[in-house]
C-alpha positions, 0 to 999 in steps of 0.5 A, spaced: 977 599 446 982 604 444 979 603 436 972 604 439 973 610 442 977 613 436 971 611 431 966 614 436 970 621 436 971 621 429 963 620 428 962 625 433 967 630 429 963 629 423 956 630 426 959 636 429 962 639 423 955 637 419 951 641 424 956 647 424 955 647 416 947 646 417 947 652 422 951 656 418 947 655 412 940 656 416 943 663 419 945 665 412 937 665 410 934 671 412 927 673 411 927 676 404 921 680 404 917 683 410 911 687 410 907 691 415 906 697 419 912 700 422 911 700 430 918 703 432 923 708 429 931 708 432 934 714 428 940 713 432 941 706 430 938 707 423 933 701 424 925 700 424 921 695 427 916 692 422 910 688 425 908 683 420 902 678 420 906 673 424 911 677 428 915 684 429 922 684 425 927 689 427 930 691 420 937 696 419 936 701 414 943 703 411 945 709 407 945 704 401 938 702 402 934 704 397 927 707 400 922 709 395 914 711 397 908 710 393 904 716 391 897 717 387 898 717 380 894 717 373 892 711 368 896 715 363 903 714 368 902 707 366 907 705 360 909 699 356 915 695 360 913 697 367 912 692 372 905 692 375 901 689 381 894 689 379 889 688 385 882 686 383 877 681 380 879 676 376 875 672 371 873 665 371 877 663 365 883 668 368 884 671 361 882 678 364 882 682 371 877 688 373 883 692 376 881 696 383 888 698 384 894 698 380 901 699 383 907 701 378 913 697 382 919 701 383 925 700 378 929 694 380 924 691 385 924 683 384 917 681 383 914 676 388 908 672 387 904 668 382 903 671 375 895 670 376 892 669 383 885 670 386 886 677 388 889 679 381 896 679 377 903 681 377 907 682 370 910 687 365 905 691 361 906 690 354 900 694 351 898 701 355 891 705 354 884 704 356 885 697 358 892 694 359 895 687 357 900 684 361 905 678 360 905 675 367 911 673 371 909 666 369 909 668 362 901 668 361 897 674 358 892 677 361 887 683 360 887 689 365 880 693 365 880 700 368 874 702 371 871 709 372 864 708 376 862 707 381 869 707 384 875 708 379 881 704 379 886 707 383 893 707 381 900 708 385 907 710 382 914 710 386 917 716 388 924 717 391 923 717 399 928 718 405 929 715 412 925 721 415 919 718 411 919 712 415 915 713 421 911 710 426 904 707 423 906 707 416 905 701 412 912 699 408 914 693 404 922 691 405 926 687 401 931 684 406 937 680 407 942 677 413 946 682 416 953 681 418 954 680 425 946 677 425 940 681 425 936 683 418 938 689 414 934 692 408 936 692 401 930 696 399 924 699 403 917 701 399 913 706 403 905 704 401 900 709 400 895 710 406 890 705 407 894 700 403 897 693 407 902 689 402 899 692 396 892 692 398 887 698 398 883 698 404 879 704 402 883 710 404 887 711 398 885 716 394 886 716 386 889 723 383 
C-alpha cells in the first residue's frame, strides 16, 4: 500500500513538473507581430493598444523600441539590396507582378510572409530602375513592373518616428515579444501610411 502511494506521488510530481515546464514554454511564446489600428495610448505607462483582426492587444513601448514611420516616396528611392514588400497583380506564371504599392522595409526589420503570394511579393531588390528584379525570401526571382496610368504605383519608405507619433486611429505594425512579468512588449513599431492596413493600400495613401 505504502509502495503504491509512493509510486502515485512520484507520477504526480512528474506530471506536475511536465505541466510547469510546458506552461513556461507556452508563456515564453508571445505574438511575434501585431498589425492593426491604435485604439488607446497610455503615455504614462508608455503603452499602446492595437486592435487587430482577432483581438485587441496592449503593447508596452520602451526606450529601446525602434519606432519608424512610412512616408510617401518616389520610385527613384528604391535601390538595390533593399528589402521591399510589393502589393499588386501577380502573373499566372508567377514571374512578374504589376505593382500597386511598394513598401521599402525599415533596415533590420524581419520580413514575414511568402516570397510570392496571390497579393504580391516580398524580397530583396537585385536590380532597380523603371522595373525591378527581386530575389524573394523563398529564393525565387520575380520582375516588378511600376505603373504610371491610370493609377501610378505608390511607394513608401521608412523614416524615424517617436512615441508622440503613436496616436489613436493610426495603423501600425508591431514586432513583439514576451515582456518580463507578463504582457507583451514591442521591439519595433512601424507606423503605416494613412489608408494602409497591414501593408495594403486602401485608396487614401498618396504618391509623392
